[in-house]
VEXDREN-2710 file (C-alpha; in Angstrom, 1 decimal):
% VEXDREN-2710
k/r/px/py/pz
1/MET/-229.7/223.1/-119.8
2/PRO/-232.0/221.9/-122.8
3/MET/-228.2/221.6/-124.8
4/PHE/-226.6/219.4/-121.7
5/GLU/-229.5/217.3/-121.2
6/SER/-230.2/216.2/-124.8
7/ILE/-226.2/214.9/-124.7
8/LYS/-227.5/213.3/-121.2
9/THR/-230.2/211.1/-123.3
10/ARG/-227.8/210.1/-126.3
11/LEU/-225.5/209.4/-123.7
12/ALA/-227.7/207.0/-121.9
13/ASN/-229.5/205.4/-125.3
14/ARG/-226.0/204.8/-126.2
15/ARG/-225.3/202.8/-122.4
16/LEU/-229.2/201.0/-122.6
17/GLN/-228.1/200.3/-126.2
18/LYS/-225.4/198.8/-125.6
19/ALA/-226.6/196.7/-123.1
20/ARG/-229.5/195.8/-125.0
21/ALA/-226.9/193.9/-127.8
22/GLY/-225.5/191.8/-124.3
23/GLU/-228.6/190.8/-122.8
24/THR/-230.1/186.8/-123.5
25/ARG/-233.1/185.4/-121.8
26/ARG/-235.5/182.8/-122.7
27/VAL/-239.2/184.1/-122.6
28/ARG/-241.1/181.9/-121.4
29/ALA/-245.0/182.7/-122.5
30/CYS/-247.5/182.8/-119.3
31/GLY/-250.6/184.1/-118.8
32/LEU/-252.4/185.1/-115.3
33/GLU/-253.6/182.0/-114.9
34/LEU/-249.9/180.3/-114.5
35/ALA/-248.8/182.8/-112.9
36/ASN/-246.9/182.5/-109.4
37/LYS/-244.8/185.7/-109.8
38/VAL/-245.6/189.1/-111.0
39/GLY/-243.8/192.0/-110.6
40/ILE/-245.4/195.5/-111.3
41/LEU/-243.6/198.1/-112.9
42/TYR/-244.5/201.4/-113.3
43/ASP/-244.2/206.0/-112.8
44/ALA/-245.3/206.4/-110.0
45/THR/-244.6/209.6/-109.7
46/ASP/-248.4/210.9/-110.0
47/GLY/-250.9/210.2/-107.3
48/GLU/-253.6/208.7/-108.7
49/GLN/-251.3/206.5/-111.1
50/PHE/-249.5/204.7/-108.2
51/GLU/-254.0/204.0/-107.1
52/VAL/-254.0/202.5/-110.4
53/VAL/-251.7/200.1/-109.4
54/ARG/-252.1/199.9/-106.0
55/LYS/-256.0/198.5/-106.8
56/LEU/-254.3/195.8/-109.5
57/LEU/-251.3/194.9/-106.8
58/PHE/-253.8/193.9/-104.5
59/ASN/-256.4/191.9/-106.6
60/LEU/-253.9/189.7/-108.3
61/LYS/-252.0/189.1/-104.7
62/ASN/-256.1/187.7/-104.6
63/ARG/-254.9/185.3/-107.1
64/ILE/-251.2/184.8/-107.7
65/PRO/-248.3/183.7/-104.7
66/VAL/-245.9/186.7/-104.9
67/VAL/-247.0/189.6/-106.8
68/LYS/-244.0/192.7/-105.9
69/ALA/-244.0/196.3/-107.8
70/LEU/-241.4/198.8/-108.1
71/GLY/-242.2/202.5/-109.1
72/TYR/-239.8/205.3/-110.1
73/VAL/-241.1/208.7/-109.0
74/ASP/-239.5/211.4/-111.5
75/SER/-239.4/214.0/-108.2
76/GLU/-236.0/214.3/-106.2
77/ALA/-238.1/213.2/-102.5
78/LEU/-241.3/210.4/-102.0
79/SER/-244.3/211.9/-101.5
80/ASP/-246.4/210.8/-98.6
81/PHE/-248.6/208.3/-100.7
82/HIS/-245.8/206.1/-101.2
83/ILE/-245.3/205.1/-97.8
84/GLN/-247.1/201.6/-98.6
85/PRO/-246.9/198.1/-97.8
86/LEU/-243.6/195.1/-98.5
87/GLU/-245.1/194.2/-102.3
88/PHE/-244.3/198.2/-103.2
89/SER/-240.6/199.9/-103.5
90/PHE/-239.4/203.0/-105.2
91/PHE/-236.7/205.1/-106.1
92/CYS/-236.5/208.1/-107.4
93/ARG/-234.1/210.9/-109.3
94/LYS/-231.4/211.1/-105.3
95/ASP/-231.0/207.7/-106.3
96/LEU/-230.0/208.0/-109.5
97/ASP/-226.7/208.2/-111.2
98/ARG/-225.5/210.9/-113.3
99/LEU/-227.3/209.7/-117.2
100/GLY/-230.7/208.8/-115.0
101/PHE/-229.7/205.0/-114.0
102/PRO/-230.3/203.6/-110.9
103/PRO/-227.8/202.0/-109.1
104/GLU/-227.4/198.5/-108.6
105/GLU/-228.6/198.1/-105.3
106/THR/-231.4/199.7/-105.7
107/ILE/-232.6/197.4/-108.2
108/ALA/-230.8/194.0/-107.9
109/GLU/-234.2/192.5/-106.0
110/PHE/-236.2/193.3/-108.3
111/CYS/-234.2/192.4/-111.5
112/ASN/-233.5/188.6/-109.9
113/SER/-237.1/188.1/-109.4
114/ASP/-237.7/185.4/-111.6
115/PHE/-241.3/187.1/-112.8
116/ASP/-243.5/184.9/-114.5
117/ILE/-245.2/188.0/-115.3
118/LEU/-243.7/191.1/-115.1
119/LEU/-246.5/194.1/-116.1
120/CYS/-245.0/197.3/-117.4
121/PHE/-247.3/199.9/-116.7
122/ASP/-245.2/203.5/-118.1
123/ILE/-246.5/205.4/-120.7
124/VAL/-244.1/207.7/-121.0
125/GLU/-240.7/206.8/-121.9
126/LYS/-238.2/206.9/-118.9
127/ILE/-234.7/205.6/-119.0
128/PRO/-235.0/204.6/-115.4
129/LEU/-238.0/202.2/-116.2
130/SER/-236.2/201.2/-119.5
131/TYR/-233.2/200.1/-117.7
132/VAL/-234.9/197.7/-115.3
133/LYS/-237.2/196.9/-118.1
134/LEU/-233.5/195.7/-119.7
135/HIS/-232.2/194.0/-117.0
136/SER/-235.0/191.9/-115.8
137/LYS/-235.1/188.5/-115.9
138/ALA/-238.5/188.0/-116.0
139/GLY/-239.7/184.7/-118.1
140/PHE/-242.8/187.6/-119.9
141/LYS/-242.8/191.2/-120.3
142/VAL/-245.8/193.3/-121.5
143/GLY/-246.3/196.6/-121.9
144/LEU/-247.5/199.3/-124.0
145/TYR/-246.3/199.4/-127.9
146/SER/-243.6/202.0/-128.6
147/GLU/-240.7/202.0/-130.5
148/ALA/-238.4/202.3/-127.9
149/ASN/-240.2/199.4/-126.1
150/SER/-239.8/197.3/-129.3
151/ASP/-236.1/195.6/-127.9
152/LEU/-237.5/195.2/-124.4
153/LEU/-240.4/193.9/-123.8
154/ASP/-242.0/190.2/-125.7
155/VAL/-245.7/191.6/-125.9
156/MET/-246.8/195.1/-126.3
157/ILE/-250.0/196.7/-125.9
158/SER/-251.4/199.2/-128.8
159/LEU/-253.7/201.8/-127.4
160/ASP/-255.9/204.5/-129.5
161/GLU/-253.7/207.8/-129.1
162/GLU/-256.8/209.6/-126.7
163/ASN/-257.4/206.4/-124.7
164/ILE/-253.3/206.3/-123.1
165/SER/-253.7/205.6/-119.4
166/VAL/-252.4/203.9/-117.0
167/GLU/-256.3/202.8/-116.4
168/GLU/-256.9/201.5/-119.4
169/LEU/-253.6/200.2/-120.6
170/VAL/-254.1/197.6/-117.4
171/LYS/-257.6/196.9/-118.8
172/GLN/-256.4/196.0/-121.9
173/MET/-253.2/193.9/-120.3
174/VAL/-255.3/192.2/-117.8
175/HIS/-257.8/191.3/-120.3
176/TYR/-255.0/189.5/-122.8
177/LEU/-253.0/187.8/-119.8
178/GLU/-256.5/186.3/-118.8
179/ASN/-257.2/185.2/-122.6
180/ILE/-253.9/183.0/-123.5
181/ARG/-255.1/180.0/-123.7
182/TYR/-252.6/176.7/-123.1
183/GLU/-252.9/173.1/-125.2
END
């Protein structure tokens, strides 16, 4: 089975690279101060990470008119804690195609939303989340620094190896986006 997974991963990465070559978009830098529409993309498998993102979402909703979250659950089914208000959407492994990509109908609404900012809180690279990042029409995409994200994000936040967590990424990202100044 590991050999099959390796081949599957290589094919998925090749498909992502082809899609990257065809993507063109205009970057529109934006801080939280001027944002009207924010998207949050994250790995929703872990209940603790979900809770961090849930708190952030409700905090942002006090300042920003539209905040939506899309979470990928790396298991065959959703857990009880995934049953949430309308601001949250999820997809899981059973929704993916053979190469690990989510079907267009699952992610189309989120990807086609003209978010001012897309906040990406995935700590570990996963093909389904990379695919959504690539296809998102967001004006400004921000997430964790990694080689894999270099073509997907506009701004990458670097964290110390011992401090890599969703909590720390949220803290650093919010700090950075609150300090963007407009002249």
